[in-house]
N, C-alpha and C positions, 0 to 999 in steps of 0.2 A: 310644369307637370300636367296640364290637362291633356297635350300631346301624349305625353309617356302614358298614362292611366287609358286614354284608348287604344295605344297602341297595345297594351295588355291584352284588353279584350279582342281583338286584332286577333291576337296569337292563338286564341282558342278555336280557331276558325281556320278550316284547311281551305286557301283560294285556288281559283282554278288559274292554270298558267297565262290565260290572256286577259282574266279579269273581266269587270264591268267597264262600261264608259263614263266614269266620274269628273270631275276636275282635277286637270292634268295637272296644277301645280299652284302655290300660293300666289297670289299677288306680287308681280315682280316690283323690286324693292327700287329699279332704277326706271320706273316707269315715267314718260313724259308727266310730267307736271306744271310746265312751265309758262303755260300761258294764264294771262294776269286774269283775276277773278272780275275786275271791273274794267277800270283800264289802263293805260301804264301810267298816268298821272295821279289815279286814283291809289294805285296799290303795287309795289315792285314784284318782279315779276321770281318766281320761287325760284332758291338757288339749287343747283343738284345736290341728291343725299350726300351727306359729311359722312366722314369716316366712323364717328359714334351713331350713327344710322344702321349705317350697313353692320356694325359690328355682333358680331352673337354672344349671348350668355352661355351659350353648351352646345356640344357638339353630340348630335344622337347618330351610332353609328352601329349597322346591323351583321352579323357574324355568326357564324355557327357554332351551337358545343360539340361536344365528339369530333372536332373538325382541328385538330394542332396545327399550328402554322407558326411558321418564324416570328413575325410582328406580334405574336401573344408575349415574350416579354416585354416590348413596350406598353403594351397595354395593360400587362399586371405590375408591372411597376412606374406606372402614372405617366412615363415617357413623353406618348403624347400630348399629354394635359398641360405639362412644363413647358412644351417646345410653343404650344399653340397659347396660352395662356387661358385655356378654357376649360369647365368640366365636361368630359368625353364621356358620354354615355353608351356602355356597352350591350346592344339589347339583342339578344338570342333569338333565331327564326328557326322554323322549322324546314322551310325551302325556299330558293331563289324567285319563286313566285311570289310567296307572301312579300320576300323584299321589295321585290316591284313595285306591289299594292301600296306598301306602306311608303315608300320611297315618293310615289307617284301623289297618294294624299298629302306628302309635307311631313310627316310624322318620322320621316329618315331624313338624313342627311348624304351620307355616305353608307354606299354597301360594300363590305369586305369580304371577298373569296364568294361573290354571285356567281350562278352560273350563266353560262354565257349563253344555253340557248333561251331562257324566260327574259332575259334580256332582251336577247334579237325578236323575239313573241312581243313582248311588249314596244318596241319602238315600231315594229310592223303596224302594230294596231294604233300606231299615232302620239304612243308617250313620251314626254319631253326627258329622256333618259341618254345618258353621254360615259362611254367609257371611257377611262384617264389611265388605266394602268393593268395588270397581268399579276393576281395573287398568287396563285400557287399552279402548276401542271404535275398531271397524276394518271396514270393509266390504270394502273390495277388496283386503285383504293375506290374505283365504280366500277360495278360488273353485276352479273348476272350470276345465281347460282342454281344450282340444280339439283332438285329435291332425289336422292338417292333411288329411292324406289320406281323410280321413273327408266330409270340407266339411258339419261339422254348424253351424247356425245358432242360434236361437231360435224360426226360421219352419219349418225342416224340421225339428226335432229329434225328433218323434214318429216321422219314417220312419227319418232315418238311424241315431238308436240302439236303434233295435229290434233284438232279438237281438246284441247288442254287449257287451261288457265295460267297467266301469267302474274303475279300480283308485282306490281311495277307504280314509280310516279307518272306522273302524264305531262307533257310540256318542258320537260326539262332535258338535262344532257343526256341522263340516264336513259328516258325514253328513247330520245335519238338514238343511244347507242344500240337500245333493244332493236328496235328496228331495221337498221341497217345491219345487224348482225343478223338477225332472221332472213332478212335480205339475201345476204350472201350464204346461209344455210339450205337457200332454199325451201324454205316453211314457208305455206299459205296461211299469209296473216289472217285473211276471211274466217280463216276457223279456227284462232286463238283468241280467248277472251282476255281482255286486259282487266285486270282490277287495280282501280286508284288506291295507290297507296298513303299512307298516314304516318310514315316515320320507320325509319331504323328498326327500331322494337318491335313495331308492328310487321314488317319485313321477316324478323326471324320467329316471329310466332306463327307466321301465317305458312311460313316453308316448314316449320317442324310439325305443324299442325297435319301435312300431308296432304290438305286441300289444294296444293297449286304444284304443279310440275316444276315451276319456277319461279324467284324474286328475286328482284333487282332494290341495290341498296344503292350509298357510298359510306365510306368511312367504316368503322367500326364494327356496322353489322354485316358487312362483307364477310368480314375474320370471321364472325360469331358464326353467320350461317357452316361456314368451312368447317370449323373448327366441330361443328353439331353434325358432320357429316354428308354436308354437299358438295357439288363437287362444279367448277367452275367449266363451260361450255367453251368459252374461247377467252383468253387469259389476255391482258391489257397488250401486253406486244402484237398478238395474233390479230389483235384490234385495229393498233395501229397503222399494222400491215398492211388492211384494205383503207387506209384509209380516216379512222376516225380518232380524231384527236379530244383531248380529254382538258380541260384548265377552266378555273375559274378568275375572277376578273372583279376591279375595284371599280365601282361607277358613282356615280353622283345624276344630277339633272344639269341641264343645261343652264337653267336659271342660278342654282346652287354658284356652279363653276364663272357664271358671269357675275354674281354680284360679290365672291367670297375668292378669289384667284389664288389670295397669299394662302388662307386656311387650306385649300386643296391642296398647294406645293409642300407645303410645311408637312402636311398630314404625308405625301409619299416622300418626302426626304426622310421621316423619323422611319417610317416602312423598309425605304431603302440601308438604309443605315442597321435594321435589326435584319436585315435578309444577308448582308455583305457580314454582319458578326455570324451567324448561325454557319453561313456556309462557310467561312472560315473553320470555326469548330464548334460543333453544334453540341460537345459535350456538356457545359459548362449551363446550358440551358434546359435539356429535358426537364427537370422535374417543374421549373415555372411553367413552361407550356403543356404541361399535362394539366398543370393547376388549373392553368386559366381556360383550358379544354375542357374542364370537367372530368378529366379521367383517370387512369392509375397509368403508373409507368410506362411497362412492357406493354399495353397497348398503343399508348402514345406511341414509341418506338417503331412499331410496327404499322404506322399510317405513315409518320413519318420517312420511312424507309422507301414508300413509293411515292414521296412528293419530291418536287423540286422548287426550287422559289427563284424566278429569275431577276435577275439584277438588272438594274437600269439599261445598260449597255445592248443585252442580248434582248430587253424588252422591247428597246427601240428598232432593231432591224429588222430586215425584210419577212426573216421566218416567223415575228411576232407581229407587231404594232405597223410596223414598217409596211401591210398587205395582208398576210396571213392571216392574221385574224378576222379582217373585215370578209375575205373570201369563205371563210370557214362559216361566217353566220350567213352569207347570202348561200353558202350550198346547203346548210341546216334546210333553212328556211325553203328552197324550192322543194327538199325531199318531202317535208309537211306539206307542202302544197301536193304533190306528187301522190302522197297518202291519204290525201283527202282531210288532212288533220286541220288545215286552214286554207281559208279561200284563195290568199296571192301573197306571194313575199313583194320587196318592193326591189327595183333596178339593181340598188345599190346599198349598201350598208357605211362606205367611205364618213360621212356626214357625222354617223352617230360614235365616231372614233376621235379624240381631240388629246395627240402627244404633247402640245407646249407645257403642260405643267409639268408633265414628266421631264421634257428637255430642260426645264429649269432646277431639276434636282442636281447635287453635286457626285 
């Protein structure tokens, strides 16, 4: 509970995507402790940690409110708790960067639907994070919306956005998409002011005020800004056509994965079962998902229409964890280096993806 109380205090802060350099992890439970305290004759060497030593009392999982996902049926019905034999605490976060900060601090065991970009930012900075699955793929559910008074279109963005302010998260995939889009549209980014977002409702308010030419967000905030009269400068499909892929991941730490492989595999198994059931027929699950996401039914359906939940075999294919996800991380970090957002990228991100747990799923 001390961890949980500390975490709730953290949630009041807006963490920078790359964070500060604190302690990366809790002490490893399998740390070598076999050296005798005195001599072999005086005292026996300590045994390796037993199963009881490695057991968890509860599992802390990070997720997003107002971000409906297929696995939330299992969340709401406590299927995870039953399968794991643990109390699973689902703790809402405002951003993937905040998730990374909390998992780095040891307050979170698994992040569900964390953005790929903050994950890549943190491992680039040396954090002990590990990608073990793909949560959701989406293109139109994460985008930038222009204020109608500015008349911004794809054709005239280079002129209409010059010298303007854009409200956006920084250091996540929304930020990456924005920069790639501006580059493609020929916008001189040195003339554009980027204002750090404080979340979806704040993005809606910023655009409604007319103080910014464009606001970027994900989830229901995008739909709300469009409903309020804003327009998309580029659709999700148009962004995908220029190489922008948008998806969220399931992550943990290397330490947690090494100490609790069965917990991780079971978590992924329950998630897989929920995805398969949803993909077969989502109709019976809409209301349950809406309730778990803290949303009304119609906005939930609107977001789910923009989402897909890849199953095990798809995730393990070359198009995903077989190589593409690793390359997307590399491409994103190299792009941020070129933009002056970070100092350097890693040569490869292969070591931060482990498919062994997903491979054990039926």
